C-alpha angles and dihedrals in degrees: 000000000000092000092061091048092058102258113171091209132016118216124226118192103204131205131161132252119222089264091053099255113146110234132183112250131138092228141019085248126084104191101087098049105032142042092250092125092062098034097046104017095161095053100078120114126240090274090061094249131119117225129204089221090067093060133070116232091254089058093045089053089060091063124098113228125213143167112292117283137177109267094217100043102025089225120142114257094216104029097188094058127086107320116259119253092013117133125350123289133167135200105266124218116235089248092053091051093050090050090051093050092047090051093049091047089053096047097043100037090233127122110222110178129213130244110191120187119204103220121217099333093174090054090049093049092049086062096047101267129109113199102178101071090042092052093045090051091055092047093050091047088058095047102264109128115113141039094269090065121090095248138109120188114205139185138166095219111088095200089054093047089055090046091052091055105033105029106025093038101233105175097179128091115300131196129198108214113214123208117218094238134066105271138008127232090263093050098261106160101228093171091060094042090056091059123090089252092050092047090051089054091049091052089068089064114019139048097221150341134254107208130176112265088242088064089059103037124035133184138080097235135034089253091053096044113122138163123247118220093247098103094046091045092049093048090051087055090052095251129137117231121220110171124198139257130005108187121171088203096048108040126175117255113274095030120103101194144006089251090056090048091052091050091049093049098044105028100033105027097030099223118174098224140338139223107240139180086202107053091168089070110083 
C-alpha cells in the first residue's frame, strides 16, 4: 500500500453508510468498485446506480471490492493496475483505516499522515445525513485535532469548508479543493476562488488549496507547456498548493512521463506537494 511506498500522507475519501458510519470510498457510488450489482441487484436507484448511503455497514461489509471498472462494460479503467476480482478486499471504515495506518507507523517507525476528504456533504445532508461532524469526531478520537497533527482535511464544497472551520471548530489543517471548471455541484465558484481575490478570501479559512493539475500546467505539447499564475498567487496569499492527481497511466497532454510531470510541478511550478496514485515516483 501507499505506506510501504513511502507516502508522506495517505488519502481517505469518506462517505457515509445508511447507519452513519464513515467508510472509505472514492465515490458515493458502489457499482464501479464492488460486486453490489450482483449481490444486491434490486437495490439500485432510479438512475441505475447503487449508493453507499442506501446500505448499512453490515451490508457494505458483504461486498467484494476491486480495482475500478466501467459499470457498463466491466472492463478495468486502469488495466495495468492490480487485476480486478483478484484476492479478497472489503470496504474499510474510516476508523479501521486510521487504526491500520497507526499500526504501520508503529511497526515501521515512520509517520505517515492522513488526508481525509469529506465527499459531497451537501448531497448527504439533502438526504438526511451529515458526514462532517461524524468524520471530525472519528479524527479527534484518534488524536487528530490541531495543526501539529499529521492530518489535512479537504473538501470541494466551499460552504462546507467554512463550516468545518467556523461552525464545527476544526482546528487542524484544512484544504479547499478546487475543481478545474467554473462551478461545483453545490455552487462553489471555483473560477473565482482561483483568482488572487478568491485566494485571499480562502486564506482567512484554509491552509492551502488542492487544484487540478490542469490549473497549474497548461499546454498540449512540451513546447506549449506553460505555468499558470495559480501557484505564485496562492503562495502570495500564504496558502500551500497540493495539486491532484499524478497518474503514470493517465498523464496530462504534453508530458511524457510521471517523472517529467513531477519535475514540472515541483521544480517549475513550485508546488508544495501532490496527490499521487504512484507515491513511489518522486
